[in-house]
DRENDO-1510 file (C-alpha; in Angstrom, 1 decimal, always signed):
<recs>
REC; n; res; u; v; w
REC; 1; UNK; +67.6; +154.4; -39.9 .
REC; 2; UNK; +64.3; +152.8; -41.5 .
REC; 3; UNK; +62.9; +149.7; -40.3 .
REC; 4; UNK; +63.6; +147.4; -43.3 .
REC; 5; UNK; +67.5; +148.3; -43.3 .
REC; 6; UNK; +67.4; +147.0; -39.7 .
REC; 7; UNK; +68.9; +143.5; -39.0 .
REC; 8; UNK; +66.1; +140.9; -38.0 .
REC; 9; UNK; +66.0; +139.6; -34.5 .
REC; 10; UNK; +63.9; +136.3; -34.2 .
REC; 11; UNK; +62.2; +135.4; -31.1 .
REC; 12; UNK; +61.5; +131.9; -29.6 .
REC; 13; UNK; +58.9; +131.9; -26.5 .
REC; 14; UNK; +57.0; +129.4; -25.1 .
REC; 15; UNK; +56.1; +127.7; -21.3 .
REC; 16; UNK; +58.6; +125.7; -19.6 .
REC; 17; UNK; +59.8; +122.5; -21.5 .
REC; 18; UNK; +57.8; +123.8; -24.9 .
REC; 19; UNK; +61.0; +122.7; -26.7 .
REC; 20; UNK; +62.5; +126.5; -27.4 .
REC; 21; UNK; +65.4; +125.5; -25.9 .
REC; 22; UNK; +66.1; +122.4; -27.9 .
REC; 23; UNK; +65.1; +124.1; -31.3 .
REC; 24; UNK; +67.6; +126.7; -30.5 .
REC; 25; UNK; +70.4; +124.5; -29.5 .
REC; 26; UNK; +69.6; +122.4; -32.7 .
REC; 27; UNK; +69.5; +125.8; -34.7 .
REC; 28; UNK; +72.6; +127.0; -33.1 .
REC; 29; UNK; +74.3; +123.9; -34.6 .
REC; 30; UNK; +72.7; +123.8; -38.2 .
REC; 31; UNK; +72.1; +127.6; -39.0 .
REC; 32; UNK; +74.6; +130.1; -40.2 .
REC; 33; UNK; +72.6; +132.7; -38.4 .
REC; 34; UNK; +73.9; +132.8; -34.7 .
REC; 35; UNK; +71.6; +131.9; -31.9 .
REC; 36; UNK; +71.7; +132.9; -28.4 .
REC; 37; UNK; +70.6; +130.6; -25.6 .
REC; 38; UNK; +70.7; +131.7; -22.2 .
REC; 39; UNK; +69.7; +128.6; -20.0 .
REC; 40; UNK; +73.0; +127.2; -19.6 .
REC; 41; UNK; +74.9; +130.5; -18.9 .
REC; 42; UNK; +72.6; +131.3; -16.7 .
REC; 43; UNK; +72.3; +128.2; -14.8 .
REC; 44; UNK; +76.1; +128.0; -14.6 .
REC; 45; UNK; +76.4; +131.6; -12.7 .
REC; 46; UNK; +73.7; +130.6; -10.5 .
REC; 47; UNK; +75.7; +127.1; -9.5 .
REC; 48; UNK; +79.1; +129.0; -9.1 .
REC; 49; UNK; +77.4; +131.4; -7.2 .
REC; 50; UNK; +78.9; +134.5; -9.0 .
REC; 51; UNK; +77.5; +138.2; -8.8 .
REC; 52; UNK; +75.8; +137.7; -11.9 .
REC; 53; UNK; +74.4; +134.4; -10.3 .
REC; 54; UNK; +73.4; +136.2; -7.3 .
REC; 55; UNK; +71.7; +139.0; -9.1 .
REC; 56; UNK; +69.9; +136.1; -11.3 .
REC; 57; UNK; +68.3; +134.1; -8.3 .
REC; 58; UNK; +67.2; +137.4; -6.3 .
REC; 59; UNK; +65.6; +138.6; -9.7 .
REC; 60; UNK; +63.6; +134.9; -9.7 .
REC; 61; UNK; +62.8; +135.0; -6.2 .
REC; 62; UNK; +61.4; +138.4; -6.2 .
REC; 63; UNK; +59.7; +138.8; -9.7 .
REC; 64; UNK; +60.1; +135.5; -11.1 .
REC; 65; UNK; +62.6; +136.6; -14.1 .
REC; 66; UNK; +66.3; +137.5; -14.3 .
REC; 67; UNK; +66.7; +140.9; -14.8 .
REC; 68; UNK; +66.9; +142.4; -18.1 .
REC; 69; UNK; +70.2; +144.0; -17.6 .
REC; 70; UNK; +71.7; +140.3; -17.5 .
REC; 71; UNK; +70.1; +139.3; -20.8 .
REC; 72; UNK; +71.2; +142.4; -22.6 .
REC; 73; UNK; +74.6; +142.5; -21.2 .
REC; 74; UNK; +75.2; +138.5; -22.1 .
REC; 75; UNK; +73.7; +139.5; -25.7 .
REC; 76; UNK; +76.1; +142.7; -26.2 .
REC; 77; UNK; +79.3; +141.0; -25.2 .
REC; 78; UNK; +78.6; +138.3; -27.9 .
REC; 79; UNK; +78.3; +140.8; -30.4 .
REC; 80; UNK; +81.2; +143.1; -29.3 .
REC; 81; UNK; +83.0; +139.5; -29.3 .
REC; 82; UNK; +82.1; +138.8; -32.8 .
REC; 83; UNK; +80.4; +141.7; -34.7 .
REC; 84; UNK; +80.5; +140.4; -38.1 .
REC; 85; UNK; +79.1; +137.2; -36.9 .
REC; 86; UNK; +75.5; +139.2; -35.8 .
REC; 87; UNK; +76.0; +141.8; -38.3 .
REC; 88; UNK; +72.5; +140.5; -40.1 .
REC; 89; UNK; +70.6; +139.6; -36.8 .
REC; 90; UNK; +70.3; +136.7; -34.6 .
REC; 91; UNK; +67.7; +134.2; -32.9 .
REC; 92; UNK; +67.2; +134.4; -29.2 .
REC; 93; UNK; +65.1; +131.9; -27.0 .
REC; 94; UNK; +63.3; +132.9; -24.1 .
REC; 95; UNK; +63.5; +136.4; -24.4 .
REC; 96; UNK; +61.9; +138.7; -23.6 .
REC; 97; UNK; +59.7; +137.1; -21.1 .
REC; 98; UNK; +57.6; +140.0; -20.3 .
REC; 99; UNK; +55.9; +143.2; -21.8 .
REC; 100; UNK; +57.7; +145.4; -19.9 .
REC; 101; UNK; +61.2; +144.1; -20.9 .
REC; 102; UNK; +60.3; +144.9; -24.6 .
REC; 103; UNK; +60.7; +148.6; -24.8 .
REC; 104; UNK; +64.5; +148.3; -23.2 .
REC; 105; UNK; +65.2; +145.2; -25.3 .
REC; 106; UNK; +64.0; +147.0; -28.7 .
REC; 107; UNK; +66.1; +150.4; -27.5 .
REC; 108; UNK; +69.3; +147.8; -27.3 .
REC; 109; UNK; +68.5; +146.2; -30.4 .
REC; 110; UNK; +68.1; +149.7; -32.4 .
REC; 111; UNK; +71.4; +151.1; -31.0 .
REC; 112; UNK; +72.9; +148.1; -32.8 .
REC; 113; UNK; +71.3; +148.4; -36.1 .
REC; 114; UNK; +68.6; +145.9; -35.3 .
REC; 115; UNK; +64.8; +144.9; -34.6 .
REC; 116; UNK; +62.7; +142.4; -33.6 .
REC; 117; UNK; +61.2; +141.2; -37.0 .
REC; 118; UNK; +59.2; +138.1; -35.7 .
REC; 119; UNK; +58.3; +135.5; -32.8 .
REC; 120; UNK; +57.6; +131.9; -32.8 .
REC; 121; UNK; +55.7; +130.9; -29.8 .
REC; 122; UNK; +56.1; +126.9; -28.8 .
REC; 123; UNK; +52.3; +126.5; -27.7 .
REC; 124; UNK; +52.0; +123.7; -25.3 .
REC; 125; UNK; +49.8; +122.8; -22.4 .
REC; 126; UNK; +50.2; +123.0; -18.6 .
REC; 127; UNK; +49.5; +119.3; -18.6 .
REC; 128; UNK; +52.6; +118.6; -21.1 .
REC; 129; UNK; +54.6; +121.0; -19.9 .
REC; 130; UNK; +54.4; +119.8; -16.3 .
REC; 131; UNK; +54.9; +116.3; -17.4 .
REC; 132; UNK; +58.3; +117.1; -19.2 .
REC; 133; UNK; +59.4; +119.0; -16.7 .
REC; 134; UNK; +59.2; +116.3; -14.1 .
REC; 135; UNK; +60.5; +113.7; -17.0 .
REC; 136; UNK; +63.5; +115.9; -17.3 .
REC; 137; UNK; +64.3; +116.3; -13.6 .
REC; 138; UNK; +64.4; +112.5; -13.0 .
REC; 139; UNK; +66.6; +112.3; -16.0 .
REC; 140; UNK; +68.7; +114.8; -15.4 .
REC; 141; UNK; +68.8; +115.2; -11.5 .
REC; 142; UNK; +68.6; +118.7; -11.9 .
REC; 143; UNK; +65.8; +120.8; -9.9 .
REC; 144; UNK; +64.9; +124.4; -11.3 .
REC; 145; UNK; +64.9; +127.2; -9.3 .
REC; 146; UNK; +61.1; +127.9; -9.2 .
REC; 147; UNK; +58.7; +125.2; -8.7 .
REC; 148; UNK; +56.4; +124.1; -11.6 .
REC; 149; UNK; +53.2; +125.8; -10.6 .
REC; 150; UNK; +54.9; +129.2; -10.3 .
REC; 151; UNK; +56.8; +128.9; -13.5 .
REC; 152; UNK; +53.4; +128.1; -15.3 .
REC; 153; UNK; +51.4; +131.1; -13.1 .
REC; 154; UNK; +54.2; +133.3; -14.5 .
REC; 155; UNK; +53.8; +132.1; -18.1 .
REC; 156; UNK; +50.1; +132.8; -17.9 .
REC; 157; UNK; +50.2; +136.0; -16.4 .
REC; 158; UNK; +52.9; +137.8; -18.8 .
REC; 159; UNK; +52.7; +135.9; -22.2 .
REC; 160; UNK; +49.0; +137.1; -23.2 .
REC; 161; UNK; +50.2; +140.7; -23.1 .
REC; 162; UNK; +53.6; +139.7; -24.9 .
REC; 163; UNK; +52.0; +138.1; -27.7 .
REC; 164; UNK; +49.5; +140.8; -28.1 .
REC; 165; UNK; +52.4; +143.2; -28.4 .
REC; 166; UNK; +53.4; +141.4; -31.5 .
REC; 167; UNK; +50.5; +139.7; -32.8 .
REC; 168; UNK; +48.7; +142.7; -33.3 .
REC; 169; UNK; +51.8; +143.7; -35.8 .
REC; 170; UNK; +51.3; +139.8; -37.3 .
REC; 171; UNK; +54.8; +139.1; -36.3 .
REC; 172; UNK; +54.1; +136.0; -34.4 .
REC; 173; UNK; +54.0; +132.6; -35.8 .
REC; 174; UNK; +52.8; +129.3; -33.6 .
REC; 175; UNK; +54.8; +126.0; -33.4 .
REC; 176; UNK; +52.1; +123.1; -31.9 .
REC; 177; UNK; +54.4; +121.2; -29.7 .
REC; 178; UNK; +51.5; +119.5; -27.4 .
REC; 179; UNK; +51.7; +115.8; -28.9 .
REC; 180; UNK; +55.2; +115.8; -30.6 .
REC; 181; UNK; +58.1; +114.2; -28.9 .
REC; 182; UNK; +60.4; +117.1; -28.4 .
REC; 183; UNK; +62.7; +115.3; -31.2 .
REC; 184; UNK; +60.5; +115.6; -34.0 .
REC; 185; UNK; +58.9; +118.9; -32.9 .
REC; 186; UNK; +62.4; +120.4; -33.0 .
REC; 187; UNK; +62.9; +118.7; -36.8 .
REC; 188; UNK; +59.0; +120.6; -37.6 .
REC; 189; UNK; +60.2; +123.7; -36.3 .
REC; 190; UNK; +63.4; +123.6; -38.5 .
REC; 191; UNK; +61.1; +122.8; -41.4 .
REC; 192; UNK; +58.5; +125.8; -40.5 .
REC; 193; UNK; +61.7; +128.0; -40.0 .
REC; 194; UNK; +63.0; +127.8; -43.1 .
REC; 195; UNK; +59.9; +128.2; -44.7 .
REC; 196; UNK; +59.2; +131.3; -42.9 .
REC; 197; UNK; +62.9; +132.7; -42.1 .
REC; 198; UNK; +64.8; +131.5; -44.9 .
REC; 199; UNK; +68.6; +132.3; -45.2 .
REC; 200; UNK; +69.2; +134.4; -48.5 .
REC; 201; UNK; +72.6; +136.0; -49.8 .
REC; 202; UNK; +74.5; +137.6; -47.1 .
REC; 203; UNK; +72.9; +135.5; -44.3 .
REC; 204; UNK; +69.9; +138.3; -44.3 .
REC; 205; UNK; +66.6; +136.9; -43.0 .
REC; 206; UNK; +63.6; +136.9; -44.5 .
REC; 207; UNK; +60.1; +137.1; -42.7 .
REC; 208; UNK; +57.1; +135.3; -44.7 .
REC; 209; UNK; +53.4; +135.2; -43.7 .
REC; 210; UNK; +53.6; +135.6; -40.0 .
REC; 211; UNK; +50.1; +134.8; -38.1 .
REC; 212; UNK; +48.8; +136.0; -35.0 .
REC; 213; UNK; +48.8; +133.0; -32.4 .
REC; 214; UNK; +46.2; +131.3; -30.0 .
REC; 215; UNK; +46.9; +131.0; -26.7 .
REC; 216; UNK; +46.0; +127.6; -25.4 .
REC; 217; UNK; +42.8; +127.4; -23.0 .
REC; 218; UNK; +43.5; +127.1; -19.5 .
</recs>
């Protein structure tokens, strides 16, 4: 199967509290293209102490990431439940998180007749990310599994190689969310999304003029 005939998958990545989940949830309501959001699913499994939750927690504590198989099994279950809905690709939030997860994910996608076509980096500084996390914790009373400092360090450790993997192929676009409130930033992303990933007949995705990202200075 040639590359162009594979259904496109669009990936949203960024630091914690960069706005990618908010944008993904908004896209899920507004876009005909299915959007896969992991946060609520993983959190629920951990809170209910299911087998999946236990494996996710073990992975977070030892590696800083939920095991790849949990992400892919979740996506696979969604596709099997409604193959027609996913026939023309989908948008996925916060996965892959490491370059080491890319080969297995790409192999899985190829088995489904899909490919990673584009990556959106939600670019936000450590300071802004930390402030938003603190605000969220106060508003929701929800504590994250990993400390803020550890989450920042993990992103710094893995993001560069992950973005280089896709950036050298011209597959990355940047959304600067440092100074935009989350709601305004989401609207900005939606406008950018419509310009770069257009929904056309048969709900196929068309990627337009990607850019190579610049990571924020530490």
